MARKEKE-645435 format. One record per residue (C-alpha): chain; residue number from 1; x, y, z; residue in three letters. Coordinates in pm, whole numbers. Example, Ala and Ser with C-alpha at 12.3 -4.5 7.8 and 13.67 -1.06 7.14 Angstrom:
// MARKEKE-645435
ATOM   kette    nr     east    north       up   rest
ATOM       A     1     1230     -450      780    ALA
ATOM       A     2     1367     -106      714    SER
This chain:
// MARKEKE-645435
ATOM   kette    nr     east    north       up   rest
ATOM       A     1     -640     1204    -2518    UNK
ATOM       A     2     -328     1090    -2339    UNK
ATOM       A     3     -272     1255    -2007    UNK
ATOM       A     4       70     1221    -1841    UNK
ATOM       A     5      139     1320    -1486    UNK
ATOM       A     6      425     1529    -1351    UNK
ATOM       A     7      682     1449    -1087    UNK
ATOM       A     8      660     1419     -706    UNK
ATOM       A     9      299     1416     -589    UNK
ATOM       A    10      175     1446     -945    UNK
ATOM       A    11      330     1110    -1037    UNK
ATOM       A    12       62      932     -837    UNK
ATOM       A    13     -150      852    -1141    UNK
ATOM       A    14      -62      650    -1450    UNK
ATOM       A    15     -131      786    -1795    UNK
ATOM       A    16     -502      786    -1866    UNK
ATOM       A    17     -680      809    -2197    UNK
ATOM       A    18    -1016      976    -2245    UNK
ATOM       A    19    -1252      862    -2515    UNK
ATOM       A    20    -1563      989    -2688    UNK
ATOM       A    21    -1767      808    -2952    UNK
ATOM       A    22    -1727      876    -3320    UNK
ATOM       A    23    -2010     1107    -3411    UNK
ATOM       A    24    -2100     1045    -3771    UNK
ATOM       A    25    -2394      900    -3950    UNK
ATOM       A    26    -2219      579    -4052    UNK
ATOM       A    27    -2078      503    -3708    UNK
ATOM       A    28    -2195      203    -3515    UNK
ATOM       A    29    -2028      363    -3214    UNK
ATOM       A    30    -1926       31    -3071    UNK
ATOM       A    31    -1555      123    -3071    UNK
ATOM       A    32    -1490      479    -2945    UNK
ATOM       A    33    -1204      668    -3102    UNK
ATOM       A    34     -938      841    -2892    UNK
ATOM       A    35     -900     1212    -2950    UNK
ATOM       A    36     -540     1322    -2902    UNK
ATOM       A    37     -426     1664    -2789    UNK
ATOM       A    38     -176     1798    -2542    UNK
ATOM       A    39     -244     2042    -2267    UNK
ATOM       A    40       22     2280    -2396    UNK
ATOM       A    41     -147     2285    -2736    UNK
ATOM       A    42     -482     2361    -2571    UNK
ATOM       A    43     -336     2641    -2362    UNK
ATOM       A    44     -173     2786    -2673    UNK
ATOM       A    45     -510     2772    -2844    UNK
ATOM       A    46     -659     2966    -2554    UNK
ATOM       A    47     -402     3240    -2601    UNK
ATOM       A    48     -460     3260    -2975    UNK
ATOM       A    49     -838     3260    -2936    UNK
ATOM       A    50     -850     3520    -2656    UNK
ATOM       A    51    -1092     3806    -2723    UNK
ATOM       A    52    -1017     4151    -2595    UNK
ATOM       A    53    -1275     4343    -2397    UNK
ATOM       A    54    -1296     4627    -2646    UNK
ATOM       A    55    -1373     4376    -2922    UNK
ATOM       A    56    -1665     4211    -2742    UNK
ATOM       A    57    -2012     4278    -2884    UNK
ATOM       A    58    -2306     4353    -2660    UNK
ATOM       A    59    -2560     4088    -2569    UNK
ATOM       A    60    -2823     4255    -2786    UNK
ATOM       A    61    -2584     4257    -3083    UNK
ATOM       A    62    -2511     3888    -3034    UNK
ATOM       A    63    -2881     3808    -3013    UNK
ATOM       A    64    -2962     4018    -3323    UNK
ATOM       A    65    -2680     3858    -3520    UNK
ATOM       A    66    -2794     3512    -3418    UNK
ATOM       A    67    -3156     3590    -3496    UNK
ATOM       A    68    -3064     3701    -3845    UNK
ATOM       A    69    -2922     3357    -3928    UNK
ATOM       A    70    -3270     3207    -3920    UNK
ATOM       A    71    -3224     2831    -3846    UNK
ATOM       A    72    -3440     2650    -3598    UNK
ATOM       A    73    -3165     2629    -3333    UNK
ATOM       A    74    -3024     2973    -3417    UNK
ATOM       A    75    -2844     3006    -3083    UNK
ATOM       A    76    -2584     2733    -3150    UNK
ATOM       A    77    -2310     2955    -3291    UNK
ATOM       A    78    -2391     3247    -3062    UNK
ATOM       A    79    -2326     3047    -2743    UNK
ATOM       A    80    -1953     3042    -2826    UNK
ATOM       A    81    -1933     3423    -2846    UNK
ATOM       A    82    -1883     3658    -2547    UNK
ATOM       A    83    -2208     3757    -2375    UNK
ATOM       A    84    -2066     4005    -2122    UNK
ATOM       A    85    -1778     4247    -2075    UNK
ATOM       A    86    -1525     4019    -1904    UNK
ATOM       A    87    -1151     4093    -1877    UNK
ATOM       A    88    -1071     3767    -2056    UNK
ATOM       A    89    -1246     3486    -2238    UNK
ATOM       A    90    -1145     3120    -2238    UNK
ATOM       A    91    -1285     2887    -2507    UNK
ATOM       A    92    -1341     2541    -2360    UNK
ATOM       A    93    -1462     2206    -2485    UNK
ATOM       A    94    -1513     1866    -2326    UNK
ATOM       A    95    -1177     1717    -2423    UNK
ATOM       A    96     -991     2016    -2284    UNK
ATOM       A    97    -1190     2006    -1961    UNK
ATOM       A    98    -1143     1631    -1925    UNK
ATOM       A    99     -767     1661    -1966    UNK
ATOM       A   100     -739     1944    -1716    UNK
ATOM       A   101     -965     1762    -1471    UNK
ATOM       A   102     -747     1450    -1468    UNK
ATOM       A   103     -440     1666    -1408    UNK
ATOM       A   104     -570     1921    -1159    UNK
ATOM       A   105     -893     1811     -991    UNK
ATOM       A   106     -830     1796     -616    UNK
ATOM       A   107    -1072     1504     -579    UNK
ATOM       A   108     -903     1306     -856    UNK
ATOM       A   109     -559     1387     -716    UNK
ATOM       A   110     -665     1266     -372    UNK
ATOM       A   111     -804      936     -501    UNK
ATOM       A   112     -498      898     -726    UNK
ATOM       A   113     -285      836     -419    UNK
ATOM       A   114     -480      522     -328    UNK
ATOM       A   115     -322      287     -586    UNK
ATOM       A   116       23      410     -492    UNK
ATOM       A   117      -50      366     -122    UNK
ATOM       A   118     -160        9     -195    UNK
ATOM       A   119      141      -38     -424    UNK
ATOM       A   120      377       23     -135    UNK
ATOM       A   121      229     -286       31    UNK
ATOM       A   122      376     -495     -251    UNK
ATOM       A   123      726     -373     -168    UNK
ATOM       A   124      658     -427      200    UNK
ATOM       A   125      557     -786      132    UNK
ATOM       A   126      859     -846      -91    UNK
ATOM       A   127     1080     -698      176    UNK
ATOM       A   128     1019    -1006      391    UNK
ATOM       A   129     1255    -1197      160    UNK
ATOM       A   130     1533     -941      192    UNK
ATOM       A   131     1831    -1097      376    UNK
ATOM       A   132     1906     -940      715    UNK
ATOM       A   133     2256     -877      841    UNK
ATOM       A   134     2281     -908     1216    UNK
ATOM       A   135     2544     -873     1485    UNK
ATOM       A   136     2520     -964     1856    UNK
ATOM       A   137     2783     -880     2117    UNK
ATOM       A   138     2772     -995     2481    UNK
ATOM       A   139     2990     -913     2783    UNK
ATOM       A   140     2931    -1123     3091    UNK
ATOM       A   141     3115    -1108     3423    UNK
ATOM       A   142     2989    -1355     3684    UNK
ATOM       A   143     3082    -1420     4047    UNK
ATOM       A   144     2883    -1715     4181    UNK
ATOM       A   145     2934    -1914     4501    UNK
ATOM       A   146     3018    -2279     4444    UNK
ATOM       A   147     2861    -2583     4608    UNK
ATOM       A   148     3168    -2810     4590    UNK
ATOM       A   149     3535    -2784     4518    UNK
ATOM       A   150     3493    -2972     4188    UNK
ATOM       A   151     3353    -2654     4033    UNK
ATOM       A   152     3658    -2433     4085    UNK
ATOM       A   153     3917    -2668     4230    UNK
ATOM       A   154     3943    -2463     4548    UNK
ATOM       A   155     3822    -2101     4525    UNK
ATOM       A   156     3486    -2050     4706    UNK
ATOM       A   157     3340    -1843     4419    UNK
ATOM       A   158     3346    -1900     4043    UNK
ATOM       A   159     3474    -1588     3868    UNK
ATOM       A   160     3414    -1591     3488    UNK
ATOM       A   161     3482    -1316     3234    UNK
ATOM       A   162     3323    -1373     2892    UNK
ATOM       A   163     3325    -1148     2582    UNK
ATOM       A   164     3163    -1277     2266    UNK
ATOM       A   165     3034    -1145     1935    UNK
ATOM       A   166     2841    -1306     1653    UNK
ATOM       A   167     2764    -1167     1305    UNK
ATOM       A   168     2599    -1319     1004    UNK
ATOM       A   169     2306    -1329      763    UNK
ATOM       A   170     1950    -1453      810    UNK
ATOM       A   171     1660    -1467      573    UNK
ATOM       A   172     1366    -1645      414    UNK
ATOM       A   173     1314    -1788       66    UNK
ATOM       A   174     1010    -1781     -160    UNK
ATOM       A   175      984    -2159     -120    UNK
ATOM       A   176      904    -2114      250    UNK
ATOM       A   177     1249    -2206      381    UNK
ATOM       A   178     1459    -2006      626    UNK
ATOM       A   179     1835    -1990      649    UNK
ATOM       A   180     2113    -1844      857    UNK
ATOM       A   181     2492    -1846      863    UNK
ATOM       A   182     2750    -1651     1054    UNK
ATOM       A   183     3076    -1630     1242    UNK
ATOM       A   184     3124    -1609     1617    UNK
ATOM       A   185     3438    -1517     1811    UNK
ATOM       A   186     3489    -1487     2185    UNK
ATOM       A   187     3728    -1456     2475    UNK
ATOM       A   188     3693    -1615     2820    UNK
ATOM       A   189     3894    -1647     3141    UNK
ATOM       A   190     3805    -1802     3477    UNK
ATOM       A   191     3946    -1852     3825    UNK
ATOM       A   192     3863    -2224     3806    UNK
ATOM       A   193     4172    -2439     3825    UNK
ATOM       A   194     4004    -2681     3583    UNK
ATOM       A   195     3971    -2410     3312    UNK
ATOM       A   196     4275    -2482     3094    UNK
ATOM       A   197     4421    -2304     2922    UNK
ATOM       A   198     4307    -1973     3068    UNK
ATOM       A   199     4235    -1664     2861    UNK
ATOM       A   200     4084    -1875     2585    UNK
ATOM       A   201     4012    -1738     2239    UNK
ATOM       A   202     3734    -1914     2049    UNK
ATOM       A   203     3582    -1902     1702    UNK
ATOM       A   204     3295    -2076     1531    UNK
ATOM       A   205     3148    -2079     1178    UNK
ATOM       A   206     2793    -2211     1146    UNK
ATOM       A   207     2506    -2249      896    UNK
ATOM       A   208     2148    -2374      930    UNK
ATOM       A   209     1852    -2438      705    UNK
ATOM       A   210     1484    -2515      772    UNK
ATOM       A   211     1253    -2626      490    UNK
ATOM       A   212      878    -2706      526    UNK
ATOM       A   213      777    -3037      374    UNK
ATOM       A   214      398    -3019      425    UNK
ATOM       A   215      243    -2693      549    UNK
ATOM       A   216      399    -2397      368    UNK
ATOM       A   217      583    -2604      107    UNK
ATOM       A   218      381    -2493     -197    UNK
ATOM       A   219      192    -2197      -51    UNK
ATOM       A   220      406    -1970      158    UNK
ATOM       A   221      240    -1705      373    UNK
ATOM       A   222      484    -1438      263    UNK
ATOM       A   223      433    -1515     -106    UNK
ATOM       A   224       60    -1493      -46    UNK
ATOM       A   225      109    -1146      103    UNK
ATOM       A   226      276    -1034     -219    UNK
ATOM       A   227       -6    -1171     -434    UNK
ATOM       A   228     -280    -1021     -221    UNK
ATOM       A   229      -98     -686     -219    UNK
ATOM       A   230      -83     -695     -599    UNK
ATOM       A   231     -454     -772     -626    UNK
ATOM       A   232     -541     -505     -368    UNK
ATOM       A   233     -338     -254     -568    UNK
ATOM       A   234     -525     -346     -885    UNK
ATOM       A   235     -853     -302     -695    UNK
ATOM       A   236     -738       42     -580    UNK
ATOM       A   237     -657      124     -943    UNK
ATOM       A   238    -1015       36    -1033    UNK
ATOM       A   239    -1142      270     -761    UNK
ATOM       A   240     -927      545     -905    UNK
ATOM       A   241    -1071      483    -1249    UNK
ATOM       A   242    -1423      498    -1106    UNK
ATOM       A   243    -1343      830     -936    UNK
ATOM       A   244    -1221      974    -1266    UNK
ATOM       A   245    -1532      848    -1445    UNK
ATOM       A   246    -1756     1012    -1187    UNK
ATOM       A   247    -1562     1339    -1194    UNK
ATOM       A   248    -1556     1357    -1574    UNK
ATOM       A   249    -1928     1286    -1589    UNK
ATOM       A   250    -1986     1572    -1343    UNK
ATOM       A   251    -1765     1798    -1554    UNK
ATOM       A   252    -1959     1706    -1868    UNK
ATOM       A   253    -2287     1782    -1693    UNK
ATOM       A   254    -2151     2117    -1573    UNK
ATOM       A   255    -2032     2199    -1925    UNK
ATOM       A   256    -2371     2128    -2078    UNK
ATOM       A   257    -2542     2317    -1797    UNK
ATOM       A   258    -2324     2618    -1879    UNK
ATOM       A   259    -2412     2575    -2248    UNK
ATOM       A   260    -2782     2559    -2164    UNK
ATOM       A   261    -2769     2870    -1947    UNK
ATOM       A   262    -2586     3070    -2214    UNK
ATOM       A   263    -2831     2959    -2482    UNK
ATOM       A   264    -3116     3030    -2241    UNK
ATOM       A   265    -2985     3385    -2200    UNK
ATOM       A   266    -2974     3434    -2578    UNK
ATOM       A   267    -3324     3292    -2622    UNK
ATOM       A   268    -3465     3514    -2348    UNK
ATOM       A   269    -3283     3816    -2488    UNK
ATOM       A   270    -3449     3756    -2822    UNK
ATOM       A   271    -3779     3702    -2640    UNK
ATOM       A   272    -3729     4039    -2469    UNK
ATOM       A   273    -3636     4208    -2798    UNK
ATOM       A   274    -3966     4099    -2950    UNK
ATOM       A   275    -4161     4262    -2667    UNK
ATOM       A   276    -3946     4576    -2679    UNK
ATOM       A   277    -4007     4620    -3052    UNK
ATOM       A   278    -4381     4592    -2997    UNK
ATOM       A   279    -4365     4839    -2707    UNK
ATOM       A   280    -4166     5090    -2913    UNK
ATOM       A   281    -4409     5065    -3202    UNK
ATOM       A   282    -4706     5123    -2972    UNK
ATOM       A   283    -4537     5417    -2795    UNK
ATOM       A   284    -4455     5583    -3128    UNK
ATOM       A   285    -4818     5543    -3242    UNK
ATOM       A   286    -4965     5640    -2907    UNK
ATOM       A   287    -5047     5992    -3029    UNK
ATOM       A   288    -5213     5848    -3338    UNK
ATOM       A   289    -5412     5531    -3293    UNK
ATOM       A   290    -5257     5317    -3018    UNK
ATOM       A   291    -5482     5210    -2736    UNK
ATOM       A   292    -5347     5283    -2389    UNK
ATOM       A   293    -5422     4929    -2271    UNK
ATOM       A   294    -5206     4785    -2547    UNK
ATOM       A   295    -4912     5008    -2445    UNK
ATOM       A   296    -4943     4898    -2082    UNK
ATOM       A   297    -4974     4534    -2185    UNK
ATOM       A   298    -4655     4556    -2390    UNK
ATOM       A   299    -4469     4738    -2112    UNK
ATOM       A   300    -4571     4471    -1863    UNK
ATOM       A   301    -4438     4201    -2096    UNK
ATOM       A   302    -4107     4389    -2129    UNK
ATOM       A   303    -4071     4422    -1751    UNK
ATOM       A   304    -4149     4055    -1691    UNK
ATOM       A   305    -3905     3934    -1954    UNK
ATOM       A   306    -3632     4168    -1827    UNK
ATOM       A   307    -3660     4015    -1480    UNK
ATOM       A   308    -3622     3665    -1626    UNK
ATOM       A   309    -3315     3780    -1819    UNK
ATOM       A   310    -3140     3899    -1502    UNK
ATOM       A   311    -3184     3556    -1344    UNK
ATOM       A   312    -3042     3390    -1655    UNK
ATOM       A   313    -2727     3604    -1634    UNK
ATOM       A   314    -2673     3498    -1271    UNK
ATOM       A   315    -2717     3132    -1365    UNK
ATOM       A   316    -2433     3158    -1618    UNK
ATOM       A   317    -2194     3288    -1350    UNK
ATOM       A   318    -2305     3011    -1115    UNK
ATOM       A   319    -2236     2738    -1372    UNK
ATOM       A   320    -1895     2888    -1449    UNK
ATOM       A   321    -1808     2876    -1078    UNK
ATOM       A   322    -1921     2514    -1054    UNK
ATOM       A   323    -1718     2417    -1361    UNK
ATOM       A   324    -1409     2590    -1222    UNK
ATOM       A   325    -1441     2407     -890    UNK
ATOM       A   326    -1475     2068    -1062    UNK
ATOM       A   327    -1178     2118    -1295    UNK
ATOM       A   328     -964     2306    -1041    UNK
ATOM       A   329     -712     2407    -1308    UNK
ATOM       A   330     -474     2692    -1215    UNK
ATOM       A   331     -545     2861    -1548    UNK
ATOM       A   332     -912     2882    -1443    UNK
ATOM       A   333     -841     2993    -1087    UNK
ATOM       A   334     -593     3262    -1193    UNK
ATOM       A   335     -857     3410    -1423    UNK
ATOM       A   336    -1158     3385    -1199    UNK
ATOM       A   337    -1343     3664    -1379    UNK
ATOM       A   338    -1279     3525    -1727    UNK
ATOM       A   339    -1582     3422    -1931    UNK
ATOM       A   340    -1589     3056    -2028    UNK
ATOM       A   341    -1701     3008    -2387    UNK
ATOM       A   342    -1838     2660    -2475    UNK
ATOM       A   343    -1664     2587    -2803    UNK
ATOM       A   344    -1832     2248    -2848    UNK
ATOM       A   345    -2198     2299    -2945    UNK
ATOM       A   346    -2487     2068    -2869    UNK
ATOM       A   347    -2579     1906    -3200    UNK
ATOM       A   348    -2782     1608    -3317    UNK
ATOM       A   349    -2579     1359    -3519    UNK
ATOM       A   350    -2733     1011    -3538    UNK
ATOM       A   351    -2524      762    -3342    UNK
ATOM       A   352    -2660      415    -3277    UNK
ATOM       A   353    -2524      161    -3031    UNK
ATOM       A   354    -2562     -214    -3028    UNK
ATOM       A   355    -2680     -299    -2678    UNK
ATOM       A   356    -2517     -641    -2654    UNK
ATOM       A   357    -2185     -509    -2780    UNK
ATOM       A   358    -2192     -221    -2535    UNK
ATOM       A   359    -2285     -451    -2247    UNK
ATOM       A   360    -1983     -667    -2332    UNK
ATOM       A   361    -1762     -356    -2334    UNK
ATOM       A   362    -1908     -243    -2002    UNK
ATOM       A   363    -1849     -578    -1830    UNK
ATOM       A   364    -1490     -572    -1955    UNK
ATOM       A   365    -1415     -209    -1865    UNK
ATOM       A   366    -1633      -99    -1578    UNK
ATOM       A   367    -1402      -40    -1280    UNK
ATOM       A   368    -1653     -184    -1032    UNK
ATOM       A   369    -1634     -522    -1206    UNK
ATOM       A   370    -1256     -501    -1226    UNK
ATOM       A   371    -1236     -419     -856    UNK
ATOM       A   372    -1456     -714     -762    UNK
ATOM       A   373    -1253     -952     -979    UNK
ATOM       A   374     -932     -837     -810    UNK
ATOM       A   375    -1094     -889     -470    UNK
ATOM       A   376    -1194    -1241     -580    UNK
ATOM       A   377     -834    -1311     -678    UNK
ATOM       A   378     -706    -1182     -344    UNK
ATOM       A   379     -966    -1386     -153    UNK
ATOM       A   380     -876    -1698     -350    UNK
ATOM       A   381     -512    -1653     -248    UNK
ATOM       A   382     -619    -1615      116    UNK
ATOM       A   383     -837    -1927       83    UNK
ATOM       A   384     -544    -2128      -56    UNK
ATOM       A   385     -328    -2010      232    UNK
ATOM       A   386     -598    -2099      486    UNK
ATOM       A   387     -635    -2446      338    UNK
ATOM       A   388     -260    -2491      358    UNK
ATOM       A   389     -271    -2401      727    UNK
ATOM       A   390     -490    -2705      793    UNK
ATOM       A   391     -203    -2939      697    UNK
ATOM       A   392       41    -3066      962    UNK
ATOM       A   393      375    -2896     1002    UNK
ATOM       A   394      668    -3112      896    UNK
ATOM       A   395      997    -2926      866    UNK
ATOM       A   396     1339    -3055      767    UNK
ATOM       A   397     1613    -2890      976    UNK
ATOM       A   398     1982    -2905      878    UNK
ATOM       A   399     2282    -2743     1042    UNK
ATOM       A   400     2662    -2750     1031    UNK
ATOM       A   401     2946    -2581     1214    UNK
ATOM       A   402     3323    -2537     1242    UNK
ATOM       A   403     3495    -2452     1572    UNK
ATOM       A   404     3841    -2354     1694    UNK
ATOM       A   405     3991    -2264     2031    UNK
ATOM       A   406     4329    -2130     2154    UNK
ATOM       A   407     4474    -2014     2483    UNK
ATOM       A   408     4667    -1698     2565    UNK
ATOM       A   409     4383    -1487     2421    UNK
ATOM       A   410     4479    -1599     2069    UNK
ATOM       A   411     4150    -1528     1894    UNK
ATOM       A   412     4311    -1512     1550    UNK
ATOM       A   413     4463    -1855     1604    UNK
ATOM       A   414     4127    -1992     1711    UNK
ATOM       A   415     3971    -1853     1395    UNK
ATOM       A   416     4238    -2026     1183    UNK
ATOM       A   417     4207    -2353     1372    UNK
ATOM       A   418     3838    -2385     1290    UNK
ATOM       A   419     3940    -2458      931    UNK
ATOM       A   420     4239    -2686     1007    UNK
ATOM       A   421     4175    -2882     1326    UNK
ATOM       A   422     3920    -3159     1361    UNK
ATOM       A   423     3622    -3197     1128    UNK
ATOM       A   424     3297    -3009     1063    UNK
ATOM       A   425     3005    -3078     1294    UNK
ATOM       A   426     2675    -3159     1120    UNK
ATOM       A   427     2323    -3225     1238    UNK
ATOM       A   428     1973    -3267     1105    UNK
ATOM       A   429     1623    -3370     1194    UNK
ATOM       A   430     1254    -3320     1137    UNK
ATOM       A   431      996    -3124     1331    UNK
ATOM       A   432      630    -3230     1334    UNK
ATOM       A   433      329    -3041     1469    UNK
ATOM       A   434      -44    -3113     1435    UNK
ATOM       A   435     -284    -2905     1647    UNK
ATOM       A   436     -563    -3110     1800    UNK
ATOM       A   437     -891    -3048     1606    UNK
ATOM       A   438     -725    -2745     1442    UNK
ATOM       A   439    -1041    -2537     1472    UNK
ATOM       A   440     -864    -2207     1405    UNK
ATOM       A   441     -739    -2310     1061    UNK
ATOM       A   442    -1063    -2488      967    UNK
ATOM       A   443    -1270    -2189     1074    UNK
ATOM       A   444    -1053    -1959      863    UNK
ATOM       A   445    -1107    -2182      560    UNK
ATOM       A   446    -1484    -2159      599    UNK
ATOM       A   447    -1460    -1781      640    UNK
ATOM       A   448    -1263    -1746      316    UNK
ATOM       A   449    -1511    -1971      135    UNK
ATOM       A   450    -1802    -1757      251    UNK
ATOM       A   451    -1618    -1441      142    UNK
ATOM       A   452    -1553    -1592     -200    UNK
ATOM       A   453    -1919    -1686     -239    UNK
ATOM       A   454    -2020    -1336     -130    UNK
ATOM       A   455    -1795    -1173     -391    UNK
ATOM       A   456    -1926    -1407     -659    UNK
ATOM       A   457    -2282    -1300     -581    UNK
ATOM       A   458    -2177     -934     -585    UNK
ATOM       A   459    -2023     -978     -930    UNK
ATOM       A   460    -2345    -1136    -1052    UNK
ATOM       A   461    -2548     -851     -906    UNK
ATOM       A   462    -2314     -582    -1044    UNK
ATOM       A   463    -2317     -743    -1388    UNK
ATOM       A   464    -2696     -730    -1391    UNK
ATOM       A   465    -2693     -368    -1276    UNK
ATOM       A   466    -2442     -272    -1543    UNK
ATOM       A   467    -2649     -439    -1812    UNK
ATOM       A   468    -2952     -241    -1695    UNK
ATOM       A   469    -2752       85    -1688    UNK
ATOM       A   470    -2623       33    -2042    UNK
ATOM       A   471    -2966      -61    -2174    UNK
ATOM       A   472    -3125      241    -2005    UNK
ATOM       A   473    -2852      475    -2129    UNK
ATOM       A   474    -2889      359    -2490    UNK
ATOM       A   475    -3267      373    -2477    UNK
ATOM       A   476    -3249      724    -2330    UNK
ATOM       A   477    -3012      822    -2610    UNK
ATOM       A   478    -3252      700    -2873    UNK
ATOM       A   479    -3548      859    -2696    UNK
ATOM       A   480    -3371     1196    -2662    UNK
ATOM       A   481    -3281     1185    -3031    UNK
ATOM       A   482    -3644     1121    -3126    UNK
ATOM       A   483    -3760     1390    -2884    UNK
ATOM       A   484    -3521     1645    -3031    UNK
ATOM       A   485    -3642     1572    -3384    UNK
ATOM       A   486    -4003     1616    -3270    UNK
ATOM       A   487    -3915     1937    -3087    UNK
ATOM       A   488    -3767     2075    -3408    UNK
ATOM       A   489    -4091     2008    -3590    UNK
ATOM       A   490    -4294     2159    -3307    UNK
ATOM       A   491    -4076     2471    -3297    UNK
ATOM       A   492    -4105     2515    -3673    UNK
ATOM       A   493    -4483     2507    -3642    UNK
ATOM       A   494    -4483     2763    -3358    UNK
ATOM       A   495    -4251     2990    -3558    UNK
ATOM       A   496    -4497     2978    -3847    UNK
ATOM       A   497    -4778     3054    -3603    UNK
ATOM       A   498    -4588     3357    -3464    UNK
ATOM       A   499    -4539     3495    -3813    UNK
ATOM       A   500    -4911     3459    -3877    UNK
ATOM       A   501    -5003     3627    -3545    UNK
ATOM       A   502    -4755     3907    -3607    UNK
ATOM       A   503    -4906     3974    -3949    UNK
ATOM       A   504    -5260     3976    -3803    UNK
ATOM       A   505    -5158     4217    -3528    UNK
ATOM       A   506    -5003     4457    -3778    UNK
ATOM       A   507    -5319     4430    -3987    UNK
ATOM       A   508    -5577     4457    -3709    UNK
ATOM       A   509    -5383     4626    -3429    UNK
ATOM       A   510    -5540     4965    -3501    UNK
ATOM       A   511    -5887     4830    -3449    UNK
ATOM       A   512    -6003     4942    -3100    UNK
ATOM       A   513    -6197     4621    -3055    UNK
ATOM       A   514    -5965     4361    -3210    UNK
ATOM       A   515    -5624     4519    -3149    UNK
ATOM       A   516    -5607     4419    -2784    UNK
ATOM       A   517    -5706     4060    -2861    UNK
ATOM       A   518    -5450     4033    -3140    UNK
ATOM       A   519    -5178     4176    -2913    UNK
ATOM       A   520    -5262     3925    -2640    UNK
ATOM       A   521    -5251     3642    -2892    UNK
ATOM       A   522    -4916     3763    -3024    UNK
ATOM       A   523    -4754     3799    -2679    UNK
ATOM       A   524    -4895     3464    -2566    UNK
ATOM       A   525    -4768     3310    -2888    UNK
ATOM       A   526    -4424     3454    -2817    UNK
ATOM       A   527    -4434     3289    -2476    UNK
ATOM       A   528    -4517     2959    -2644    UNK
ATOM       A   529    -4227     3016    -2882    UNK
ATOM       A   530    -3997     3073    -2583    UNK
ATOM       A   531    -4111     2750    -2424    UNK
ATOM       A   532    -4063     2558    -2749    UNK
ATOM       A   533    -3714     2700    -2803    UNK
ATOM       A   534    -3615     2615    -2446    UNK
ATOM       A   535    -3764     2267    -2487    UNK
ATOM       A   536    -3564     2212    -2807    UNK
ATOM       A   537    -3250     2340    -2632    UNK
ATOM       A   538    -3305     2095    -2346    UNK
ATOM       A   539    -3376     1807    -2588    UNK
ATOM       A   540    -3061     1864    -2794    UNK
ATOM       A   541    -2848     1909    -2485    UNK
ATOM       A   542    -3000     1597    -2329    UNK
ATOM       A   543    -2903     1403    -2640    UNK
ATOM       A   544    -2540     1516    -2600    UNK
ATOM       A   545    -2555     1435    -2230    UNK
ATOM       A   546    -2691     1091    -2318    UNK
ATOM       A   547    -2387     1028    -2538    UNK
ATOM       A   548    -2161     1087    -2238    UNK
ATOM       A   549    -2391      876    -2021    UNK
ATOM       A   550    -2352      581    -2260    UNK
ATOM       A   551    -1974      616    -2241    UNK
ATOM       A   552    -1991      635    -1862    UNK
ATOM       A   553    -2220      333    -1842    UNK
ATOM       A   554    -1988      126    -2062    UNK
ATOM       A   555    -1675      245    -1880    UNK
ATOM       A   556    -1527      343    -2218    UNK
ATOM       A   557    -1474      707    -2123    UNK
ATOM       A   558    -1142      635    -1949    UNK
ATOM       A   559     -883      363    -1967    UNK
ATOM       A   560     -525      345    -1844    UNK
ATOM       A   561     -236      296    -2084    UNK
ATOM       A   562        9      191    -1809    UNK
ATOM       A   563     -173       48    -1505    UNK
ATOM       A   564       12       51    -1177    UNK
ATOM       A   565      209     -260    -1112    UNK
ATOM       A   566      251     -351    -1482    UNK
């Protein structure tokens, strides 16, 4: 399901796609299929599927209707129907919840800012190469005593008035060089008789260039900053993906918990109905042949099961609140009293996974591995830069200039003369620097090497952990499938036993000696039936949870269609 983000703060996450495995008997489930839907379509479906309060059946009616269907897991269809008188109902399924979670979850939105925060570091690093326009203006007025008449030609103090300005462009290149060029103009007068002509206007055009020949020639520090910022951003993207995976897994667990609690309510309602029917039969026959002890026994069973039912109703509300808080969608918050109806049932459809294939997918997609690889890349760049810093500095420096000067404050004439009079001045040279022992740079190289070795070991450890997680998840999936099949068989046997006990109680219930024993057997058998139905419910739900767990373990639940920085 493609999820696109809105403008402003909502733009802080690239489009994500959510995936679930293909659930069919022929699927190898090694390549999950994307399920596409838009949020607007889902919200429209909510509106069309809304159930009015006056159309909602009672819980007893739902339980009776479900019981009449007769399959082993009779509660499957009933869980998607209203169980209480709520002002609104909202059908939900996993894909809908996943989409809304990516868009509205406060936790996901907070973590979504991290890649964009790191992404700004890329622009900051690139900004180092932006040329800088500068301008300097100076005004100096000096009055200094002189030591001999040769300074001023007579006056005891040297009086100078100097006004100068310089403007130009400076910058750095991606090859490590630095450049500058600009124009200067100025005006000066003096009381010195040797200063001729007075009120001089001056102008100068200059350019300079410095290029490293050893240190910084191939690996520039500023280019390294850009690369490390890119890798750090990719690592932040992996953290964001991991946060989404964790949040979606929590949402899936909350969804199945809500499903379990609703099915639990239906099962316990049916369990209560059985006891109530027995109690009514005994009360109606109390004036004929019912034993008082049997009536009290049945009433006690009704009271006990009613208490359990009240707790089940509270658990449903609690799971709805938890699901709302995880998704954090406005449509949920605005309808806080609405009943959430799980539209996706827990079913058993055989899906097998090839462990080696899924491990390969996990190593490729798990965000923890991606994050570590990006950190390795960033550390490698820092290591290359540190190794470059151990080389001597040898820089080629070139410069050139034009100059003009005129009296009578003729600054414009001086500016023109710099292009016509004389010749350009040029200069060049080399600068060499080699720190003695250079312990700082050598120590930094060793630090980066240790960091690289550390990250390599962490990748090896994480790869082993991921393999174990995938293997465990697939084994648990297979085990939960086998357990659910066995629970079906066990429940079928208990149902047959209940029918037998019910027939015996109707046959022997009037016997003063055997009736009480048969009633106890029947009520105890109903308790066993309750436990078996709840066990089957848990087994089937665990199988569906295990499917999501496999997708989480392989990292195939979420991938980004337009990663940041690409």
